[in-house]
C-alpha positions as CSV (number, residue, x, y, z in Angstrom):
1,M,110.9,125.1,196.7
2,Q,113.8,124.2,194.5
3,N,112.9,123.7,190.8
4,P,113.1,119.9,190.3
5,F,113.4,120.1,186.5
6,F,115.6,123.0,185.7
7,K,118.9,124.0,187.5
8,N,119.2,127.6,188.7
9,T,122.7,128.8,187.8
10,G,122.5,132.0,189.9
11,P,122.9,134.2,191.9
12,Y,123.9,137.1,189.7
13,D,124.5,140.8,190.4
14,I,121.6,143.0,189.4
15,N,123.8,145.2,187.3
16,D,125.1,142.2,185.3
17,L,121.5,141.2,184.6
18,L,120.6,144.7,183.5
19,K,123.6,144.8,181.2
20,L,122.5,141.5,179.7
21,T,119.1,143.2,178.7
22,N,120.6,146.6,177.6
23,L,119.2,148.3,180.7
24,E,122.6,149.1,182.2
25,S,121.8,152.8,182.1
26,Q,119.9,152.1,185.3
27,S,122.5,151.2,187.8
28,F,122.1,150.0,191.4
29,E,124.4,149.2,194.3
30,K,125.7,145.7,194.0
31,E,123.1,143.1,195.0
32,Q,122.9,139.4,194.3
33,I,119.7,138.2,192.7
34,K,118.9,134.6,193.5
35,D,116.1,133.9,191.0
36,I,113.5,135.3,188.6
37,K,109.9,134.6,189.7
38,D,106.3,135.8,189.0
39,L,104.7,138.4,191.2
40,I,102.9,135.9,193.4
41,T,105.8,133.5,194.2
42,S,108.7,136.0,194.2
43,Q,110.6,136.6,197.5
44,K,113.3,139.0,198.8
45,G,116.4,138.5,196.6
46,D,114.4,137.8,193.5
47,I,113.6,139.8,190.4
48,T,110.1,139.8,188.9
49,F,108.0,141.8,186.3
50,L,104.8,143.7,185.9
51,H,103.7,144.2,182.3
52,S,99.9,144.7,182.6
53,K,97.6,146.7,184.9
54,K,95.5,143.5,185.1
55,Y,98.1,142.2,187.6
56,S,98.3,145.4,189.7
57,N,96.6,143.8,192.8
58,F,99.5,141.2,192.9
59,A,102.0,143.9,192.5
60,K,100.9,145.8,195.6
61,S,102.1,143.0,197.9
62,V,105.1,141.7,195.9
63,K,108.1,140.6,198.0
64,A,110.7,140.7,195.2
65,S,113.7,143.0,195.5
66,F,113.4,144.2,191.9
67,C,110.7,144.5,189.3
68,I,110.9,145.2,185.6
69,T,108.0,147.4,184.6
70,T,106.9,150.6,182.8
71,E,106.9,154.1,184.2
72,N,103.1,154.1,184.2
73,L,102.8,150.8,186.2
74,S,105.6,151.5,188.7
75,S,103.2,153.2,191.1
76,Y,101.5,149.9,191.9
77,L,104.7,148.5,193.5
78,P,105.6,148.9,197.1
79,T,108.7,151.0,198.1
80,S,110.5,147.9,199.2
81,C,110.7,146.8,195.5
82,K,113.2,148.6,193.4
83,V,111.9,149.5,190.0
84,V,113.6,148.8,186.6
85,I,112.0,150.8,183.8
86,S,111.7,149.1,180.4
87,N,109.6,149.3,177.2
88,K,110.5,145.7,176.4
89,I,109.5,143.9,179.6
90,L,108.8,140.4,178.3
91,S,111.9,140.3,176.2
92,N,114.0,141.4,179.1
93,V,112.4,138.8,181.3
94,A,113.1,136.1,178.7
95,H,116.8,136.9,178.5
96,I,117.2,137.0,182.3
97,T,115.3,133.7,182.7
98,K,117.6,132.1,180.1
99,K,120.6,133.4,182.1
100,F,119.3,131.7,185.3
101,Y,118.0,128.6,183.5
102,P,120.0,128.0,180.2
103,N,118.6,124.5,179.6
104,S,114.9,125.7,179.6
105,I,114.8,126.8,176.0
106,T,115.0,123.4,174.3
107,D,113.0,120.2,174.7
108,D,115.6,117.7,173.8
109,F,114.9,114.0,174.6
110,D,115.9,112.7,178.0
111,N,119.2,110.8,177.5
112,T,119.0,109.3,181.1
113,V,116.1,106.9,180.3
114,E,116.3,103.1,180.6
115,Y,113.9,100.4,179.8
116,I,111.6,99.8,182.7
117,E,112.9,96.2,183.0
118,N,116.2,97.7,184.1
119,T,114.8,99.9,186.8
120,Q,113.4,99.6,190.3
121,F,109.9,99.6,188.9
122,K,110.1,96.3,187.0
123,D,108.3,94.5,189.9
124,T,106.1,97.3,191.2
125,V,104.4,98.6,188.0
126,K,102.2,96.8,185.5
127,Y,103.6,97.8,182.1
128,G,103.4,97.1,178.4
129,K,106.3,96.9,175.9
130,N,109.0,99.4,175.2
131,I,108.6,101.6,178.3
132,L,111.4,104.1,179.0
133,I,112.0,105.6,182.5
134,G,114.3,108.6,183.3
135,E,116.5,109.0,186.4
136,N,115.0,110.1,189.7
137,V,111.4,109.2,188.6
138,K,109.0,108.4,191.3
139,I,106.0,106.1,190.7
140,G,103.6,105.1,193.4
141,S,101.8,101.8,194.1
142,K,99.3,100.0,191.8
143,C,100.2,102.0,188.6
144,I,99.9,100.9,185.0
145,I,101.8,102.1,182.0
146,G,100.9,101.2,178.4
147,H,103.1,100.4,175.4
148,N,105.7,102.8,174.0
149,S,105.4,105.4,176.7
150,I,108.2,107.6,178.2
151,I,108.4,109.0,181.7
152,E,111.3,111.5,181.7
153,K,113.6,112.4,184.6
154,N,112.4,113.8,187.9
155,V,108.7,113.2,187.1
156,S,106.6,112.1,190.0
157,I,103.5,109.9,189.7
158,G,101.3,109.0,192.7
159,D,99.4,105.9,193.6
160,N,96.7,104.1,191.5
161,C,97.6,106.0,188.3
162,S,97.1,104.7,184.7
163,I,99.3,106.0,181.9
164,G,98.2,105.0,178.4
165,S,100.2,103.9,175.4
166,N,102.4,106.4,173.4
167,V,102.3,108.9,176.2
168,I,105.2,111.3,176.9
169,I,105.4,112.9,180.4
170,R,108.1,115.4,181.3
171,N,108.4,118.2,183.9
172,S,105.3,117.0,185.7
173,L,104.1,116.2,189.2
174,I,101.1,113.9,189.1
175,K,99.1,113.1,192.2
176,N,97.0,110.0,193.0
177,N,94.3,108.2,191.0
178,V,95.1,110.0,187.7
179,Y,94.2,108.6,184.3
180,I,96.2,109.8,181.3
181,L,94.9,108.2,178.2
182,D,96.7,107.2,174.9
183,A,98.9,109.7,172.9
184,C,99.0,112.5,175.4
185,V,102.0,114.8,175.7
186,I,102.3,116.4,179.2
187,G,104.9,119.0,180.2
188,K,106.4,120.1,176.9
189,K,107.4,123.7,176.4
190,G,104.7,126.2,175.7
191,F,104.2,128.3,172.5
192,G,106.1,131.4,173.7
193,F,108.6,133.3,171.5
194,F,109.4,136.8,170.2
195,P,109.1,137.0,166.4
196,D,112.2,138.1,164.5
197,K,112.7,138.1,160.8
198,K,116.1,136.4,161.2
199,V,115.7,134.0,164.2
200,N,112.7,133.9,166.5
201,F,113.7,134.1,170.2
202,R,112.2,131.4,172.4
203,Y,110.7,132.4,175.8
204,P,112.2,130.0,178.4
205,Q,109.7,127.7,180.1
206,I,110.8,126.8,183.6
207,G,107.5,125.8,185.2
208,A,106.0,122.4,185.7
209,V,102.6,120.7,185.1
210,I,100.8,119.8,188.3
211,I,97.9,117.3,188.0
212,E,95.9,116.9,191.2
213,D,94.0,113.8,192.5
214,N,91.3,112.0,190.5
215,V,91.9,113.7,187.2
216,E,91.4,112.2,183.8
217,I,93.2,113.4,180.6
218,G,91.6,112.3,177.3
219,C,93.4,110.8,174.3
220,G,95.7,113.0,172.3
221,S,95.6,115.9,174.7
222,T,98.6,118.2,175.3
223,I,99.3,120.2,178.5
224,D,102.2,122.7,178.3
225,R,104.4,123.3,181.4
226,G,104.4,126.8,182.9
227,S,106.8,129.6,181.9
228,L,107.5,131.1,185.3
229,S,104.6,129.7,187.3
230,N,103.1,126.2,186.9
231,T,100.2,124.8,184.8
232,V,97.7,123.2,187.2
233,I,94.8,120.8,186.6
234,G,92.6,120.7,189.8
235,K,91.2,117.7,191.6
236,N,88.5,115.6,190.0
237,T,88.6,117.5,186.7
238,Y,88.0,115.5,183.5
239,L,89.4,116.5,180.1
240,D,88.0,114.9,176.9
241,N,90.1,113.9,173.9
242,Q,92.3,116.3,171.9
243,I,92.3,119.2,174.3
244,H,95.1,121.7,174.5
245,I,96.1,123.5,177.7
246,A,98.7,126.2,177.3
247,H,101.4,127.3,179.7
248,N,100.5,128.8,183.1
249,V,96.8,127.8,182.8
250,K,95.1,127.0,186.2
251,I,92.0,124.8,186.0
252,G,90.0,124.4,189.2
253,E,88.4,121.4,190.8
254,N,85.4,119.3,189.4
255,C,85.6,120.8,185.9
256,I,84.4,119.0,182.8
257,I,85.9,120.0,179.5
258,A,84.7,118.4,176.2
259,G,86.8,117.5,173.1
260,Q,89.0,119.9,171.1
261,V,88.8,122.8,173.5
262,G,91.8,125.1,173.6
263,I,92.7,127.3,176.5
264,A,95.4,129.9,175.8
265,G,98.2,130.8,178.2
266,S,97.8,132.2,181.7
267,S,94.0,131.9,181.9
268,I,92.5,130.8,185.2
269,I,89.4,128.5,185.2
270,G,87.4,128.3,188.4
271,N,85.8,125.3,190.1
272,N,82.8,123.3,188.7
273,V,83.2,124.8,185.2
274,M,81.7,123.1,182.1
275,I,83.1,123.8,178.7
276,G,81.5,122.4,175.5
277,G,83.4,120.9,172.6
278,Q,85.6,123.1,170.3
279,A,85.3,126.2,172.5
280,G,88.3,128.5,172.7
281,I,89.4,130.5,175.7
282,S,91.8,133.5,175.0
283,G,94.8,134.1,177.2
284,H,95.1,135.9,180.5
285,L,91.4,135.6,181.3
286,N,89.6,134.8,184.6
287,I,86.7,132.3,184.2
288,G,84.7,132.2,187.5
289,N,83.2,129.3,189.4
290,N,80.2,127.3,188.2
291,V,80.5,128.8,184.7
292,Q,79.0,127.0,181.7
293,I,80.5,127.7,178.2
294,G,78.6,126.3,175.2
295,G,80.3,124.3,172.5
296,G,82.0,126.3,169.7
297,S,82.1,129.5,171.8
298,G,84.9,132.0,171.7
299,V,85.7,133.5,175.0
300,I,87.6,136.8,174.8
301,K,86.6,138.5,178.2
302,D,86.5,137.5,181.8
303,I,83.4,135.6,182.9
304,A,81.8,136.1,186.3
305,D,80.7,133.3,188.7
306,N,77.5,131.3,187.9
307,T,77.3,132.5,184.3
308,K,76.2,130.6,181.2
309,V,77.6,131.8,177.9
310,M,77.6,130.8,174.2
311,G,78.7,132.2,170.8
312,Y,81.4,134.3,169.4
313,P,82.2,136.5,171.2
314,A,80.7,134.5,174.0
315,K,77.7,136.2,175.5
316,N,74.9,135.5,178.0
317,F,73.2,132.3,177.0
318,K,69.7,133.7,177.0
319,N,70.8,136.6,174.8
320,F,72.5,134.2,172.4
321,L,69.3,132.1,172.0
322,R,67.2,135.3,171.5
323,E,69.5,136.5,168.8
324,N,69.6,133.1,167.0
325,K,66.0,132.0,166.9
């Protein structure tokens, strides 16, 4: 699927990409690389990366032509995938991503927007005052948009959706019957960068936000778009006010997440999960199905299906109660 929000400027020869990242000592026969993708979505002609043993199962079946990884992790890759050895994997990936998608670093305002009164939606959408709509936006039937909201270019909104006031939506694909309440920001770039004493280097964010059917997003919540993959909110999931969802997070179906919860990047939340207010979920974790996480908890490890936890670090709920009588 072609990226609807960021233009791919490739293809590029593999050796030119390696030179860009100071890896030119590893040379290959000329081969055009079409894109940079994650392990799961990459195809022949793409370059991908493996930076942690945690993703070794995905690496075994990767279809990419090249993979940037370490010597120790290279054994997890199939022989069909050529190995590029690096000790700065994520930095290399960031520079290559910027080469393919040079406009993905910044989040400048959309200069294609028009007042909704001047668009095709003036007679099909119920709207408040001062609404701005970007080019190529799609909005389904029976939708409502509140005052001072901005829907930026290429965003897609399904049927029967309600967008509150002072909402900004960019780089997002929204399905049907979705409620996004006041003051939400959906689809902005995530908090990814490489610290440097002179100038920090931003990690490009080329993914989207996908919000499935029957979702509600509470007031003042922020959902970051993905870096290489997408950030996803599953069907019939409800988010309370002031929740932050970081880049690449995947939330399953029928979840209930209370106010001021923060979920760090690339964590996966299963189906039917309940998370109490002010809980924090660290990055790159797997939270199973039917999990309950008590309010104020700090989750720093994976949680198995059908588990109830509380505390910091989060532990079995019965053990927490026993230790805090």
